[in-house]
N, C-alpha and C positions, 0 to 999 in steps of 0.2 A: 402839132396837134392834131388829131384826128376828130372826127364827128362823134358824137354822141349816140351810145347805143344802148337803148333801154332793157332789151332781153338779149341773153347770151345762153346757149346750149351747152349742155354739160355731160361729159360721159368719163367714167372712171371706175377704180375700185380700192379695196382697202382690206387689210389684214391687221389682225390684232389678238389679244387675248382676253377672255372672260375669266372672272375669279367669281364662282359659284358655290353658295352653300346651302345647304337643307337642315332645316331643325331635326331632323331624325336622326343626323350622323354628326359627330364631332369633324371638326376641320371643312377646310374649303378645298375646292379642285380647280384645275386650270384648264378651260378648253380652248383650241384654236376657233377663229373667226374669220370667215372668207367673205367677202361682199363684192356686188358689181352693181353699177348704177348707171342711171340716165336721166335727165331733167333738164329744169329750166334754173336760169338765176333773173330777177327781174330789179333793177336798179331804178327806183325811181327818183332818188338824188344821188349825189356825188358819194356820199359816204354810207349809205345805207342801202340793203338789199333783202330780199326775200328769194328764197332758194325751196324750189319743190322738186323732189327727187323719187323716182320708183326704184327699187332695188331688191335684187336676188341674193340671197344669204345661204351659207352653209357652218354650221357650227359643228366640229368635230367631237368625238366622245374623250370625256377624260380618263385618265389613268385608272386603275382597279385598284390602286394602294386603297389600305384601309378596309378591304372586303366591298366597296361599291363603287359605281362610276355614275357619272351623266350621262345619259344616251346622246348621241349625235341627233341632230335635227336640222331640217331645211325648210325654206319657205320665202316669201316676199313681205316688203312692207313699203309703206308709204310715209315719206319723212317731209317735215317743213321746218325751215329754219329763219329765223332773223339774223342778218350779219350787220355788222359795223366796222367799216374801214376805218383804222386808227391812224393810219399813216398812208393817205391815197398819194398816187404818183403826183407829183410836181406839175404845174401847168396844165391837167388834164382836167375835163368835166367828169369823165368815169373811164371809158374804153374808146379807141385804143390809147394808151400810156405812151409816153415817149419810149424810143426802143430799149428794150431790154433793161425795166426798171422792176423794182420791188416795191410791194406795197402789204401791209399787214393789218390784220384784224381779230375780229372775235366772232364766234357764231352762238348761237343758242336757239333750241327747238325743240321738238319732239317727234314721234314715229308711233307709228300703229303697226304692228306684224302678226301675220298669220302664217303658221308654222305646221309641219309633221314630225313627228319622230319618225327616225329611220326604222325601215323594218317593220312599220306599224300603220295600223289604220287610225293611230290617234293624233287630232288635230287640235291646235289650242292659238290664242291669240293674247298678246301682251303688248301694253303701251310702252314707251320708254320716254325718257328726258335726254338731250344731250347738249355738250357745251365743248368749247375748245378754241384753241388759236387757228389763226390761218395765215399763210403766207401765199401771195400771188406773185409769178413772175410773167411780167407784161412783155409780150412781142408783138410788134407790127409787121402785117405784110400786104400794106397798102390801106387807103383810108377806109374801105368798104368792108375788109375783113380784120376786125380786131380779133387776137388770140392771145389767151394766157394759160399758164400752167398753174395749178393750185395744190398746194400741200396743207392738209388738216391734221391736228393730233386731236381726234374725237374723242370724250369721256363720256359714256352713256351709262346710264343706270335702268335695267330693266325691271318692270314691274311683273314678275312671273308669278303666279299662284302656287307652284312647285318647288319655289326656292325662297329663301327668307333672306338671301345677299346675291346678287346678279351685277357686278360693274365689270364693263368693257373699256378697255384701252385699246388704241389702234394707231394706223398710218394710213392715211389716205391721199390720195393723188387722182386729178383728174385733170382733162383737158377742156379747154371751154371757148366757143367761138361765138361772137357776135353776130347778129343779124338785124 
């Protein structure tokens, strides 16, 4: 069993799809969503954590079917999550876990994004709420260097003024190191 690590550093990326609709047009569109991030995970207890991330993002334009498309945009966001480990590694206080073990949990939180439409000078801001299941694969590389890989299936609802429906689903991976 390793020592308790309150803070872990996180870097990673995600890819997904956004389903978007506008009240002025019939039907919805799909846009590709690509993100990269870095941040910290704070674990005050064994089963509870607070995650703070800074993120860069790019959303590709949708297809031109039905005579219109949604523009691509890029920007940055600040995200905050609360996470609950439902099945923490047995015998550990938090990290590092016994070598090569799995833990599962859920996360929920929100973000604020500041973005710019591609090829324009139009900037905009929108908030989001985010939730999803997570899975951690714990590895140990010595008592003072806890390390785990994380996979998340985030579901995000964006509150953008220019759309009436904006739902994202993706697949996120990160590398996490304690200190």
